[in-house]
Structures are given as structure tokens and as C-alpha cells.
C-alpha positions in Angstrom: -0.1 0.1 0.3 1.2 3.4 -0.7 -0.3 7.1 -0.8 0.5 10.6 0.6 0.8 12.2 4.0 -1.7 15.2 4.4 1.4 17.7 3.8 1.3 15.7 0.4 4.7 14.1 1.4 5.1 10.4 -0.3 4.2 7.3 2.1 6.8 4.7 2.2 5.7 1.2 1.5 3.1 0.0 4.7 2.7 -3.2 6.0 -0.3 -4.3 8.1 -1.8 -0.3 8.1 1.5 1.0 9.0 3.2 3.7 7.4 5.8 6.4 7.1 6.5 9.8 5.2 9.8 9.5 3.3 12.6 10.6 5.3 10.5 10.6 8.9 13.0 9.1 11.6 12.5 6.0 12.8 13.6 3.3 15.5 13.6 -0.4 13.7 13.4 -3.4 16.2 13.4 -6.9 16.3 16.7 -7.9 14.7 20.4 -7.5 15.2 23.0 -6.3 12.7 22.7 -3.0 12.9 26.0 -1.9 12.6 25.4 -0.6 8.7 24.5 1.9 7.1 21.4 0.7 5.0 18.9 -1.9 6.8 15.7 -2.9 5.5 12.7 -3.6 7.8 9.1 -4.1 7.4 6.8 -0.8 8.2 5.5 -2.3 11.1 8.7 -3.1 12.9 9.6 0.2 13.1 8.3 3.3 15.3 8.4 7.2 14.6 10.6 8.8 16.5 9.4 12.4 17.6 10.9 15.8 16.4 12.0 17.0 19.6 14.3 14.2 20.3 17.8 14.3 18.7 19.4 11.4 17.0 21.4 10.4 19.9 18.7 10.9 22.2 16.5 8.5 20.0 19.6 6.0 19.2 19.3 5.2 23.1 15.3 5.7 23.7 15.6 1.4 23.1 17.3 -1.4 24.6 18.2 0.0 28.2 15.1 1.9 28.7 12.8 -0.7 27.5 14.7 -3.3 29.1 14.5 -1.5 32.2 10.3 -0.9 32.6 10.1 -4.8 31.4 12.7 -5.8 34.8 10.4 -3.3 37.0 7.0 -5.0 35.4 8.6 -8.5 36.5 9.2 -6.9 40.3 5.9 -5.6 40.3 4.2 -9.0 39.3 6.1 -11.1 41.2 4.9 -8.9 44.5 1.4 -8.5 43.0 -0.3 -5.3 44.5 2.0 -5.1 47.1 5.2 -2.5 47.4 7.8 -1.3 49.5 10.1 -4.5 49.2 13.9 -3.9 49.4 15.2 -4.3 45.7 19.1 -4.7 44.8 20.3 -3.5 41.5 23.9 -4.7 40.6 26.0 -2.7 38.4 24.0 0.2 39.9 26.2 2.9 38.2 25.5 1.7 34.5 23.5 3.4 32.6 20.4 0.9 32.7 21.5 0.5 36.6 20.4 4.3 37.2 17.3 4.1 35.4 16.3 1.0 37.4 17.0 3.0 40.4 14.5 6.0 39.5 11.8 3.4 38.0 11.7 1.2 41.1 11.8 4.0 43.6 8.8 5.7 41.1 6.9 2.5 41.5 6.9 2.3 45.4 9.4 0.0 45.7 12.8 0.3 48.0 16.0 0.5 45.3 19.3 -0.5 46.7 22.3 0.4 44.8 24.9 -2.5 44.7 28.3 -1.2 43.1 31.7 -3.0 43.0 33.7 -0.2 45.0 33.8 2.9 47.6 34.8 5.2 44.8 31.7 4.0 42.2 29.5 4.7 45.6 30.9 8.1 46.0 30.7 8.8 42.0 26.6 7.4 42.2 26.1 9.0 45.7 25.9 12.4 43.2 22.8 11.5 41.4 21.2 9.0 43.9 20.2 9.7 47.7 19.4 6.1 48.5 21.1 3.6 49.8 24.5 2.6 48.0 26.4 -0.9 49.0 29.6 -1.4 47.9 30.8 -3.8 50.4 29.8 -6.3 52.5 27.8 -7.0 54.7 24.8 -6.9 52.2 21.7 -5.4 53.9 18.5 -7.8 53.9 17.0 -7.8 49.8 13.6 -9.1 48.6 14.4 -8.9 45.0 17.5 -8.3 42.8 17.8 -7.2 39.5 21.3 -8.6 38.0 23.3 -7.9 35.1 26.3 -9.4 36.5 26.1 -13.0 37.2 28.7 -15.6 38.2 30.2 -15.6 41.6 29.1 -12.3 42.3 25.7 -13.0 41.4 25.4 -16.4 43.5 26.4 -14.7 46.8 23.3 -12.7 46.1 21.0 -15.3 45.4 22.2 -17.2 48.5 21.1 -13.8 50.1 17.6 -13.1 48.9 14.9 -13.5 51.6 12.2 -16.5 51.4 9.9 -15.4 48.7 12.0 -13.1 47.0 12.7 -13.0 43.0 16.1 -12.8 41.3 15.8 -11.5 37.7 19.3 -12.1 35.5 19.3 -9.9 32.1 23.0 -9.5 32.0 26.2 -11.7 32.6 28.9 -8.6 32.6 30.9 -11.6 34.7 30.7 -13.9 31.9 29.2 -16.7 33.5 25.7 -17.1 34.6 24.4 -18.7 37.9 25.3 -21.9 39.3 22.1 -24.0 38.5 22.8 -26.3 41.4 22.1 -23.0 43.8 19.2 -22.3 41.8 17.7 -25.2 42.2 18.4 -25.6 45.4 16.5 -22.6 46.3 13.7 -22.8 43.7 11.0 -23.3 46.8 12.3 -20.1 47.6 13.2 -17.8 45.3 12.1 -17.2 42.0 14.6 -17.3 39.2 14.2 -15.6 36.1 16.2 -14.2 33.0 14.7 -11.9 31.3 15.6 -11.1 27.7 14.0 -7.8 25.5 13.9 -9.7 22.6 11.6 -12.1 23.8 9.0 -9.8 24.7 9.7 -7.2 21.4 8.6 -10.4 19.6 5.1 -11.5 21.4 4.3 -8.3 22.6 1.6 -5.8 20.5 2.5 -3.2 18.5 0.3 -0.8 20.6 2.3 -2.0 23.9 5.6 -1.2 22.3 4.6 2.3 21.2 3.3 2.5 24.5 6.8 1.6 25.9 8.4 4.0 23.7 6.3 6.8 24.4 7.3 6.3 28.2 10.9 6.1 27.4 10.7 9.5 25.0 9.1 11.5 28.4 11.8 9.9 30.7 14.2 11.0 28.4 12.8 14.6 28.1 12.5 14.4 31.9 16.1 13.4 32.3 16.1 10.3 34.2 16.3 7.9 31.1 19.0 9.4 29.2 22.4 8.4 28.9 25.6 10.1 28.4 27.3 9.6 25.2 31.2 9.2 25.3 31.8 9.8 21.7 30.3 9.9 18.3 32.4 7.5 15.5 31.8 7.3 12.0 30.7 3.4 10.7 34.2 3.5 8.9 35.9 4.0 12.5 34.9 0.8 13.9 38.0 -0.4 15.3 38.6 2.9 17.2 34.8 2.8 18.8 35.7 -0.8 19.8 38.9 0.0 21.5 37.2 2.9 23.3 34.3 0.8 24.6 37.2 -1.1 26.3 38.6 1.8 27.6 38.2 1.9 31.5 38.3 5.8 31.3 35.1 5.5 28.9 32.4 7.6 30.7 29.2 7.0 28.4 27.9 5.2 25.3 29.7 5.3 22.0 27.5 6.0 19.0 28.0 4.8 15.9 26.9 7.6 12.7 26.8 6.0 9.1 
């Protein structure tokens, strides 16, 4: 199907009743392999970017914010209508970690920021006034949203109160939790692994559009944005990858085709 907008601009080919004006900015979702100049996606897998958002903001409006929404929803679903539970957030000084601290507090939970060092705790305290833990002993926790896995995750899993939940969404340590440990506490702690891709491929278009609206609103408000360390040309990918591994990196890296 093709046509024109009210202003006369030609519409891109549409799928399932979804169409965009030629040149309109969109976020394509539902596939990997985005380090390229051109990408062909059906219209129903693309979502409009609002004019007041910069390209940089739009580029970071998808994975982290929508993953954070799903993680907070997972906590809500586990505890039902009750709130006030203490929820630990690992890698809490990361971009998504900071988002989770805000969203959990807004949802009525008590976020506990879990970081690796006192220096990181001091930096995080500049933007987060809640509880920050950098060293043992750990406080009692009702749930954990974990991006680390491995032995740090195992320690947290042992520490969760009976009836709690552990949601893993990353493995920065390079390892998963010990399956024997998870099995040993299966009647005490609910374990799940969240992968945004699964939700994206099962949710309705209306649900995804609503999530993007929330993401855009949070970026405007300032609590769902991410700092940008640098922008690299796609042709300079090796330098971008080298900077990604630089311990002095202070934000996200963007590729500009």
C-alpha cells in the first residue's frame, strides 16, 4: 500500500496498515546487525521518533529504557499489589542501573544500589540519594535485578529472603548463576532471565508504542537519558571498539553512518 500524507509527502510502503513519510525518522526493532549504513525492515517493525528528540537521544531510547521497564514489571508481577520491598540493583552506576533506581522508587519499591567499589559509590551518590552498598555485609534483600551473574550473582542469590525474586538480564562476569544453587532454592526464590528480544517479538504493536512513549517521556524528564562518550563514523569501527573497552570511558558510544 502506498499514498501520501496530508502535507503531500509520499508514504513509504506500509505493512499491516502502518506507514511513514519518506525521510521520517524511525526506530527499527526486532533484529540484530545494526552496524551498517542501510537497513531494510518492514514498516510494522519501525516506530516513529518524535521531532523534539535528537538523533543521539533516539538512538538510546530503545534497549536500556525498555529493558528497565520490563525488569520493574517483573518485580511488580512477582509481588502483586504490594510494594515497599527492598530490591537490589547490580551494576547500579551503569546507564540502565541508574534508570532502574529511579523507576523502582517511582513504582513504590526501595531500590538498593549495589556497586563494586567505594569510589563508584561516591560517584553514584552525586545523583542517587538512596542506599548504596559497595562492600559486605549486604543488607537484607527481597529481590535482585542482576546484570553480573557468576560468583557475585551466586552470593546475592543466597542472600535473598524467602519468597523473593532474582531476575538476571546480563552476565558482565562472563558466567551464569550456578544452576545447582538455583535448583536448591527453587521453592524459596523465583529465578528468571529477562531478554528484551523475547518481549519485543511477543508484544502487540500498541504495547511497544506505549513503551516508546514512556521512554521518550523519561528522556525528556532527564532520568532515562544516557551520557554519550563519543560518536564514531561507521568506517572507524575499530577505534570505537577500542574505546568501548577503555576503563576511562564515561558514557555510551554511538556509530554515525
